[in-house]
N, C-alpha and C positions, 0 to 999 in steps of 0.2 A: 223575501228572505236575504238581502243583503243588511239589512235591520238587525235581523237576528244574529247573522254573523257578526254584525260590530259589536253589537253586546255585550257576545261570548267574551270579545278581546279587550273591552273595555277596560276591564279592571288592570288587564297586564299592560296597558297602554299608558297606565298612570306614573308606572317606573321607566319606560324605553317606548319610542312610538314605533307603531309597525311591528311589534314584536310577533314571530313566527310561532312561538313554542310558551308551552304554559312551562311556570317556573318547576323545576322537579321536585319533588317533596325529599328534602333533608338530605340533597346535593351540594356538594360546594360546586359546581358545575355546574355553568348554565349556557347553552349551546342560542343562539339567538340566528336566524336563516331570514332572511330578507330578499324574493323575489324581486325584480325593476317592475312586474306587473302586479299592482296590489291584489288581483283575484287570483294570482297565479298562474293564469293560461295566456296562451299566444292563439297566433294564427302558425297553422303550419311554413315553414320556411323563417320565419321573424326568429331572429338569437337572443337567447335567456340570458340573463346576469344577474348572480344569485348574494348580495350581498352576506358574508359570514360572521358573525361577530361572537368572539368566546371570554366567557366572566368565571374567576375564581372568587369567591366571598363576595362577589359583584365586583370586583378592580376587573377592567378591562384587561388583557394578557397580551403583553408587548414581546415582540420577537418570536413568539412561538410558531413553529412550521405546522400547518393544515395542510393532509394529503387527500385528496380526494378521487375519488372513480366516479365514474358518468357512463350509464348505461341506461336500456330502455326500461322498464316499468318489468321489475324480476326479471330483467333478462343481466346476459356476464356483460362486464364492462367492457366498451370500445376505446376509453379514455381514458387516461391517469396524467397526475401533475400534483405538485402542492404550491402552496400561497403563505406569506408569513405576512403574520399579524402586523399591524403597525397601529397603535393603539386602540388594541383590542379587535381591529378589524381587515377585512381584506375580501377582494371581490373573486368569484370565480367565472370565468365564459364557462356557460351549460353548453350551449349549442342550440341547436334546432333538431326538428324532425322534417320529414319531407312528407309524411303519412300522418293520420291522427291517433295520437296518443299520449304516452307520459315519459319523461327522462327525468331518472333519481339520479340526482349528486349524494354520493356517498364521502360521509367526512370522516377524519380519525387524526385526533392530537394526541400529544404525551403532556400531561400536566403533574407538576410535582410526582414523576415515575409512577402515575397510571394513566392508562392510556382509555381514552372518551370517545364515543364513537356518536354520530348523528346521521341524518339525511333528511332528504328534502324533495319532493318532487313537483312537477311543474308539468302543465299539460299543455298539448299543442292541439288546437281545432278539437277538445273532445266530443264535442256536440256533433259529431260525425262519425264519431266512432262507431261501428257497425259489428255487429256478432261473423264470427268465422262460423256459428252453429248455426245450420238450417234445419228446417220443420221437416222431419220426415213425410212424405205423402200420404201415411196412413194414422199420421199421428193422433188427430182428434178423433179416428173409428176405434183405435188401440184403446185411447181410453175411455172411451162411453161404453166400448164391452169389460172393462175393467169395472168401472163404475156400476154395472148393472149386475154385474155378479156378487160384487161384496155389498150392495146394497138388498140384494136378494137374503141376505141372513138378518133375520128378525134384529131391531134396535131391544139391545138388552144391556142393561148397566146396575150395577149397584152403586149406594150413596148413603154415607154413614157419616154425622156429625164429626168434623176435625177439632173439638173445642181450643189445642195449643194455635190456632190461627183465626179464632175467633175474637173481636174487638166489641166494642159498645157502640160500632158503627156495622160491623160485617161479618156476617156469617159464612164458614168456611166448609166443605164436607170434600171428603176422600172418596172420589169414583173410580170405577173400574168400568172400562167399558170393553166388551166384548167384540171379536172382530168376525169370526168364522167358526163352524162349528170344529172347528181343529184346538179350540181354546186359545188361541192367542189374542191378547188385550192389550190395552192400551190404560195407564191411569192418569189424572188427573189432580187437580185441587182447583173446587168451583167454588169462588165466590159471589156473594148474592150481598145486594143493600138488606138493612136488618128490614127495612118497612116494604121490600117489593109487595107488590098487588100483582094481581094478574093483569095480564097486557100492557106493563109499564116499562120494559127494560131492553136496552139494546145488549146484543150478546157480542162478546168478543172471545176470539180463539186464539191460543199464545202458544205457537210448536216453540219448542226448546231450541238453543243451542247446538253445537256438537259435543259430541262425547257420549260415555256411556256413566253418568253421574245422578245424584240424586236432584230434586228440584229443588236450588238452593234458595233461599229465603223467600218461600211463596209470600208474602206480606210485604213483599217490595213495592208489588203495584195494586197496595189496597186501596191506592186513592180513585181507581177503575170503580168500584163498588160504591166506596162514598160519593162519588159522581154519579150515582144512580145504573151504571152499569155492572150485566153479570160476566164474570171472567173467570173461565177456563185455561190454566194451565197446567198443560199436558206434558206429557215425557211419551217418547216412541218407542221403546225397547219393552215394555210387558213386563217392568219391572216395579214392583213395589217402592215407593219414595222415602218410605217410613223406613226403608233397611239404612245401617249405618251407613259411614263415609267408605269406610275399611271394607265392608264386604262391594260395594261398589267397585269400589278400586281394582279387589281382589278380579271380578270377574270383566270391571277391565283389561286388566293384564292379560287375562287370560283368550278374550275373545276382539281384543280392540286392538292390537300392536302393527306396525306400519306395514306391514308383511297381511296381515288379515283382518284388517279394520271391516266395521260391519260398512262403509261406504265402498267399499272393494269387492264386497260379497256376491257374487254372482253376476257381475259385470260383463261375464260373456253372453248373455241371452236376459232381454228386456222382460222375459215372462217369468224369470227366475232373480231380479236384483232385489237384493235385500230393501230399497227404497221402495219400490211398488206396493208392499204393507203399509209404509210410513204415509206415502201420499195416500193412498183409499182412509187409512186411520183418521188424518184428517178431513177428509168429507164426513166422514163417521160422526167426528167428535160437532161438525157442524147439524148432521141429523140430531144428536142429544140435545144441541143449546136449543134449537128450533123446536123441538119437544117439549121443551118446557113454559109451563103455563103462565112464567112471567115474563115470556118473551114477549116486546111490543109488538112482533108479525111484522117488523118493516125492516130495522138495523141489524146486519151481519159482519160483525168488522173482523178481519185476521192482522194481528199483532206480532212481528219480532225482529230480532238482530242477527244477522250472519247465517246459520244453518235456518234459525227460526224465520228470518226474514226470506231465506229462498222458500220455508214451506209455506212463509203468509201467501208469497207470491203464486207457488204453484197453487194452492187451496183455493184462491182468487181466478185463478184462469182457470179450474175444471169446475168451480160450483159457481152458478149465474147468481146462485142467493146471495154470494158476498157483496155487499154495496159498499167497501170501503175498506183499502187495504193499506197497512204502513208498513214499510220493512227497512232497515238499519243494511248498508252495507252488504247484501244477500251474497250467502256462498252458493256453490252448485251452478255458479253462471259462465257459459260462456267455455266449459272444461276443454274442452280441445283447442280454445285460442292457440296453443303452444304450437301447434300444426301452422299458423298462421307467420308463426316467429316471434309472436309478444305473448302476453301473460294471460296463463288459465287461470281460472275461479278455483279457489277451496274445492275440493280437497289436492290439487295440483297433478293430479295423477301422472305427468309429466316427470313429474319425480321420482317416481316408484319404477325400478325395472320390471319391464315385461306386461305393463299396462298399455302399451301402444300398441295395438293389434286391431286390425280392421273390424271384429267382432266386438271390444269395447268401444270402441269409435263409436260405432253404431248405438249401439245399448245408450250411450251416454246422449245422444240428442232426445231420445226417445224421453231423457230425465232432465234433461238441461231446462234451466229455470227462463232462458232467450225464449225460448219456446212455447212456454207457460204465460210468459208475460206478452207475448203477441196477440192471445186471448183475451185479455181481462180486460172487463168492462166498468169495472167499479170504479170509483175517486181513487187515486193511489198516490201516496206521499211518501219520497225517497230521500234516506240521507245515506252522506258516506262522506269518508277523507282522503284528501290524497296521499297521505303517508304511510296508509295501511299497506301491508306486503300479505296479511292472510287474506283477503278481500281485495283485491288491488284494484283502483280507481277506473283502468281501464274494462274489468268486467261491470262496473256498477255502472258505468255510460252505457255499457253494450246491452246492457238491462233496459235502463231508462231509456233509450234511443229509441227503441223498439216499442215503446205501451203508446197504445193510440187511443187511452182511454183520458178522461180528464186527469190530467195529471202536476202535481209538485213536487220541488226539491229543496235540501236545505243541506248545502255543498260548503263543508266543515275544512277544507282544505287543511289544516295542522293535524285534524283525527289520523293517528293511526286505529287500532282496531277499539277501538272504543266510543262511547257516546256518554256526555255528561247526562247527572242528574235532571239538569234545563230541559237538555232538548230529550229526556224521554218523558217527562212529565208533557211539552210540546206535545208528543204525542197524543195524547189523552186530548189536549184543546185543539188539536185540528180535528179527531173525531168529534168531537162535542159540536163544531161547526159544520160540519158536515152531513149530520143524521139526516135522514129523509121523515 
């Protein structure tokens, strides 16, 4: 893990040692933040210090005042102050934490009449973070019942060639998988190696990130099929991905506002929550993939990021056929964590008025990724960053720390809510090494 992290920053280090920020695209200003522990982590009770550097046009900014606020991960500031840069550098005392978690140093400076902001998070005994969310006593019984009811509907789907996404090495099909007698369905793009023969291919399910949107750039992971895998890029709302971006935006505007978003729809009741159908749809997608004659009969992989990372872990927890799971910064994790006075997982229900009710908190527990993670048996690989404010590191550690399966992590402290192309390709490399 450390070797991969060092490789990631090596090209930046040719300019300045131990940089903690990739060079911003077409920006005149570069922030560099260097915690005094190289891995950005401390034991609880240890004091953290961060050296702040600020450059304009590559020139250290001397005499500039940098204001800072300090607080817990996604929490309000509990301390404020300022430092003056000397030769472009200054040191901020970030303080410490008595309990495992993350502390965020939020920076502001005015350069050339414009305000620039940056932040850096450091962890305190993050390997000891445990979720606030507990597993309901009937959690497994509830989901076994839901799966049985969903499986009673025959596997029914259509499949048509999508020539716009076929290449000299890959064939692509648009599939529509029916979920129930009410006509609800999900769509996806199914990619095959052109030379796929019976019983030869691992299958990979890729659930989407959050939102109501088309499947962007379906070919972005074509290298899975090029390397011998069958891959299904799915959507979760039953919307044909061939619709235009404008049509998707209109639907999102109508049905996915801050106060009526699908992730809040039906949260008062575990049987009516919107995501129940989504979680079960992922299992049905595994039914589809394992019905294909080209499946090798052994390897079933789930892979995704953010909401997709959450759904990958959920599917691995629900379905014993999954043999490997890869997830980036999973959403929907320790969603009630705010009740412990710390960061909660995306979609951050604590920020929405009226969401903190006993009924909603109870339902969250049946859909929280940490509870599915407790059930995962498959080999699992997680990656996340410290500077992520969408799916904060507190919640990623809460998930990783409850996994009892064979597990590995790639921790990239610098990352906000993104992963590099190299990290994405590394997922496939990891998968290929863990085939059964």
